[in-house]
N, C-alpha and C positions, 0 to 999 in steps of 0.2 A: 767435765770440770764444773765444780760448784761455783756459785757467784759469791765472791768474798764480800763481807761486811767491812767497810773501811771506816775507821774512826775519824773524827774531825781532824783537820790539818794542824790545829793548834795544840794537840795532845802528844805526848811522847809516843804513845802507841800509833797514832795516825802518822806522825813523822816516819817512824820506823817501817810501818806498812808501805808507805810510799817510797822508801829507800832514799830519803832526802839526807843530805849531808848534815843538816841540823839535827836529824834523828840521832846520829852517832855523837855530836857535840852535846846535845842535851842529855843523852844516856850516861855520858862520862861524868856529868855533874850532878846527876840525880842520885837518890839513894840506890845502892847496888842492887838491893833485893827487888825494887821497883823496876829498875832497868832490866834485869834478867827476866822478870815476869813478862815484860812487854816483848823482850826478845824472843823468849820461848813461844809466846803467843804467835808471833809471826812465823817462826820456823815451822811449828806444828800445824798452823792453818794458813797455808799458802795464800798470801794477799794479792797475788798477781792475777790480773784478768787474762793475760796471754803469756804463759810461761815460755813460749818459744821465742819471743822478742824482748822480754823484760829480764834483767839480771837482778838477783838478790843474794845468791849463795856466798859470793866472796865478801860482800858487804856485811852479812850476818856473821860470817866466820871471823872477820877481822874484829867485830865487836865482841865475840866470845872471847878472843884472845885478850882484848883490852880490859874486859871485865873479869878475866880469869874465870869464866863460866864453866860450871860443871855440866855434864852431859846426861844427868839422871833423867830428866824429862824427855829428852829425845830417845833414850833407851827404852823408857816405858812406852813412848808412842810407837816405836818400831815393832816392839814385841807384844804389843796389845793383841787381844783376841780379834779386834776388828781387822787386823792384817789378813786374816783368813778369809773374811767375808767381803771386805771391800778391797777389790783387786785393782781399782784405779790407781795408776801410778802417781797421780796428783796428790794422794794422801801422804805419800812418803818420799816423793822425788826430791823436794826441796831439802828435807832434812838430810837425805843421803848425800846431796851435792854439798851441803855445808860440811858434813863429816869429811868429805873428800878434801875440801880445802884445808880443813883443820889438820888432817893427816899430812898434807904437803908442808904445813908449817911445823911439823914434828910432834903433833899431839898423838901419842901412842894410844891413848884411850879411844880416840876417834878411829884409828886404824883397826883396833881390835873389835869395835862395834861394827864397822863395815864388814869385816871378815865373818863375824857371827851372823850378821843378817844375810849376807850372801849365801850362807850355808843353809839357812832355814826360812828365810823371809819370802813373801809373795813376790815382791818387787826385786827379786834377786839379780835380774839382768842389769838393772840400773847400778846396784851396789858393785856388781862385777866390773861394769865399765869404770866406775870410780877407782876401783882397786887396780885395774889394768894400767892406769896412769901413775899410780903411787906405790904399789906394793912390790916387794921383791919377788924373784922367781919361786923361792921356797914357799912363800905365803900364797901364791896363786896356785902352785901344784897341790897344796893341801886341799884346795877347793875342788879339785877335779872329781873326786868320787862323790861328794854330796850333790854336786851339780848334775852329773850323769844319772844319779839315782832318781832324779825328778822325772826321767823319761823311761817309760816301759821299754822292754826289749823286743816287743812285738812289732809288726809292721807299722802300725799307727804311731807307736812311741818313737820309732827310729825316724819317721817322716817329720814328727814334731821337733826332734832333735836337729835334723837337717835344717829346718826353717830357723831354729834358734842360732845355729852356727852362721847361716847365710845372712841373717839380719842383725848380727851383733854389731854394735857401734864401734867397739874396740876389739879387734881380732886377736890381740896378744895372748890372752889366756888360752884360746882355743889352739893357737899355734904351739904354745908350750905343751898343751895337753896331747897334740898330735905326735909329739916326740916323747911322751911320757915312758919311762922305763917298764911301767906295768902294761903288758901286752893288750889286756882287755880294754883299758882306757884308751890307748893309742889307736887301736883298731876301730873302735866306735867313733872317735872323733874324726879319724881320716875318712872313714865311710861317709859320715855326715858331711864333711867338706866336698867330697866327690859328688854326692847327691845334689848339694846346693849349686855347685858349678853346672851340673847337667840341667838342673831346673832353669837356671838362668839362660842357658843355651837354648832350651826348648822355647822359652818365651820369645827369645830373639828370632827363632826360626818360624814361629807361628804367630805373626802379628795379627791383630784384629783391627777392624775399622775400615775406612774408605780406601780405595785403590785408585791410582791415577786414571784408570780406564772407566771409572764411574761417571754417571751423568750428573748434571746440576741437581735434578730432581732426587736422584739416589742420595746425594749428600744431604738434602733437606729432610728426607725421610729418616735417615740415620740420626740426624740431630733431634728430630722429634721423638724417635724411639728412645733416645737417651732421656729426653725430658719426661716421657711417660713413666720411666722407671726411677726418676728422681735424680738423674746424672745430667749436669749442664755440659753439653757437648758443642755448644755453638761456637766456642772459640776455636777448637781444633777443626770444626767443620768449616769455618770461615777460611782457615788456612788451606783446607782441602779444595775449596772453591778456587783459590789462586791457581792450583794445578790443573783443574778440570774445566774451568769456565773460559769461554772465548768471547769475542765481541758480540757474536750472534746470540749469546745467552743473557745479554744485559736486560732485555725486556722481561724475561722470566724472573730474574733476580729482583728487579724493581717491583714487579707485581707481588712477589713473596714479602718483600719489605713493607708493602702497604697493607696486604690482606692475607698473608699466608698463615699457617699454623704458628704457634708460639715458637717451635723449634726453628721453623724455616725463617720466620720473621727476625728472630734474634741473629741468626746466621747471616742473613742478607744484610742487615744493618751493619753488623761488624765488618763484613767484607766491603761494603761500599765506603764506610768510614775510613777504613785502613787504606783504601785506594784513593781517598780524597775525590770521590766521585761528585760530579756537580750537583746531583740531586740528593746527596747524603744529608745535608743539614736540614732540608725541608722534611725529608722522610723521618729524621730523628725528632723533629718537633711534633709531627703528626703521631708518631709512635708514643711519645710521652702523653699526648693528649687522649689517645684512643686505645692504647694498648693495656694488656693486663700488667699486674705488678711486675712479673718476670720480664716482660717486654720492655716496660719503662726502665728497669734497672740495666738491661742490656743496651738499650739506647743511650742512656746516660754514660755508661761505661765506654761505649763506642765513641761518643762525642769527645770525652775527655782524652782519648788517645790521639785525636786529630792534631796535626802540626801546622796546618795551612793558615795563611794570612786571613783567609775567609772565615775560618772557624773562630779565630780570635776576635774578628770584627763582629761576628754574630754573638759571641759571648758577652761583648760590651752591651749588646742590646737585650741580652737575656738575664743579665746579672741581678737585676732587681725583681725577677719573678719569684713569687712565693711558692715555688714547687721544686722537685728534684732537679729539674733542668736549670733553674736559677742557681741552686746551690753548686751544680757542676760548672756553671759558667764562672762563678766566683773562684772555684778552684782552678779553672783554666787560666784565668787572668793572674792568679797568684803564681802559677808556673811559668806563663809565657807572655804576660802582659808587660807593658812598659810603665815608666814613671807616670804617664797620664792616667793610668788605671789604679793609682794608690787609693783614691777615695773609694772606689768600688770594692777593692780588696779589703780595706779597713771596714767597710760597711758589712761585707760578708762575714768578717771575723767577729765583729760585735754581735751581729744577728745570731751566729752560731752559738756564741757563748751564752747570750741572753735566752735563746730558745731551746737549746739542747744541753747546756751546762759545760763544765771544763773538761769533760771526757768524751765529747762528741768526735766520732771518727773523722768528720770533715776538717777538724782543726789541725790535723797533721799537715795537710797541704797548705791550709791558709796560714798557719804559724810559719812555715818554711817561706812562703811567698812574702809575708810581712818583712822577714829578715832580708830576703833577696832584694826587695824593693827599698829597704831602708826607711820604713814608715815610723819615723820617731815618735809621732803622737800615738802609736799603738802600744807604747811601752806599758801604760797602766793595765791594759787588757792582757798583755803577755805576762805581766807579773802576777796577775790573778790566775792565769792558766798555770803558771809555774807553781804557785803555792798550793792550788787546790786539786789539780788532776791526780788521779790515782794511778795513772800510767807513768812510769818512769821513762819510757821511751818518748812520750809526748813532752815530759818536763825537759828532757835533754834538747829536744827541738826548740822549746821555748827559750832555754838558756842560750842557744846558738843565736836565735833571733834577737834576744836582749843584748847580746854582745855586739850586734850590728846596729842597734837602735837606742840603747839606753846608756848615756854616759855614766850613770851611777853603778852599772853592772861590775866593773872591776873590784870596786871596794864594797860591793854588796853581796848579791847572790853568788858571785864568782868564787868568793872565799869558801862558803859552804859546799859549793860543788866540787871542791877538792876531796870531799869525803863521800860523794855521791855513789850510788850503786852501779851506775852505768859508766863504762870506761869511756864512752865518747863524750860524756858530760865531764868527767874528770880531765880529759884532754883539753876541752875548751877552757876550763878553769885553770889548768896549768899554763895556758898561753896568755890568760888575761888577768888573773887575780893579782891585786896590788900586794907587794911584799912588805909593805910597812907594818903589817900585822905579823907578829912573831909566830902565830899559829900557822900562817901560810908558809913561811920559810921552813919551819919544822916539818910540816906535811909534805912539802915538795921533796925534801931529803929522804923522808920515809918512802915515798912512792918510788924514788929513784933507786933505793936499796932493796925493795921488795921483789923477790923473784916471781911472785904470783901476779905482778902487775903487768898489764898489757904493753907490748912494745911501743905502740903509738903514743901512750901516756907517758912512757919514760923518755921518748924522744922529745916530746913537748917540754917535760921537766928539764931535760938537759939544755934545751935552748934557753931556759931561765937561770940555771945554776951551774952550767958547764964552765969549762976554763975560758971560753970565748964569749960567755954570756955577761951582761952587766952585772955588777956586784949586787947581792941581795942581802 
């Protein structure tokens, strides 16, 4: 996945890239050509840092509807020559997802584009998944022949077909094709389905990795072998130690945590921390001071998983350290500290924003903790994170924290959150936005009537405008 370039938050493009509600509101008042240019830029150049946790497709699809946007640029992008050479699904995935939502809203041109791309495009599997949710049986059956034609009829081609059937996110098209009246198509799909089921059974019957009869040393060696080939296995290895280690093995595990290979050391630290061993905290501190970067990260991760009172007490002492352990201590207090830890959590939040910016990964936990502890004086920092972060997922967490800490939230950010790209953020807005603004009432009613809206959002909306709700 490429690293997207995000425009400043005060520009229309920057707002739309972030998926902010103000992006929609500004686009609807901007010149239509300018708004469509910014919208197309976002759809054709996915602005998300992590498409697996951030939503944009429904947000952009709704804006296409509001602007009565044409799909010419999406069509050109999908069928460009680059589609043959750039097979990364991130190039076309967002555009295909937007077309899927537009098709569900009744845009026939979007449905036809999806059908054409599924027949000839490189990212055909994604397009097929979108159609599986929206197209009728006849439309899907028409894609059987071009889809199967992608796979050769020799052994290698049939194996590739079996993998495609097995890994399909939406199985509906393959089930239809298994009952296709054309014998050649039905036979190939059924054979591929049977092969996929057999492959799955074989993997279940031939598991790899540690066995309960292994020794502690064998588990450590397995973890190191994984590390040597670039696979982090210390987490499953630590779970294996729970099964194979006894009280007599504790000295060996402590020794591995102090001076073992990286794989053994990471495994031992995780095992000791998960068991709240009396020596775990001291060993974690030593590992952060003396370990390699991979050991330091494993030690920090192990510490953050601890639930004991002793771990929280130690976090209070470590919170001001200018190292990864200090940052982890701040996150632990954000998750498990009490009201007496508000100053430490606020300090960690400010330091993270000042040192790493509004997109720092550590902010996810710190922002949640700020809301949990009700740190009202953190509201200015939370507003900054809300405005500037490129992560819609983090912005949603900031909105939740502001709802708990900022009295101005209902009349401020909560209003624009009704148009946000994240359903969880829209849900927060539906519960908090002041209804004195006519736009709020109109948008609440639109969300309640939109079949594409998430059930949780509509439940929140009904709590505001339902028959038993206060008048709006």
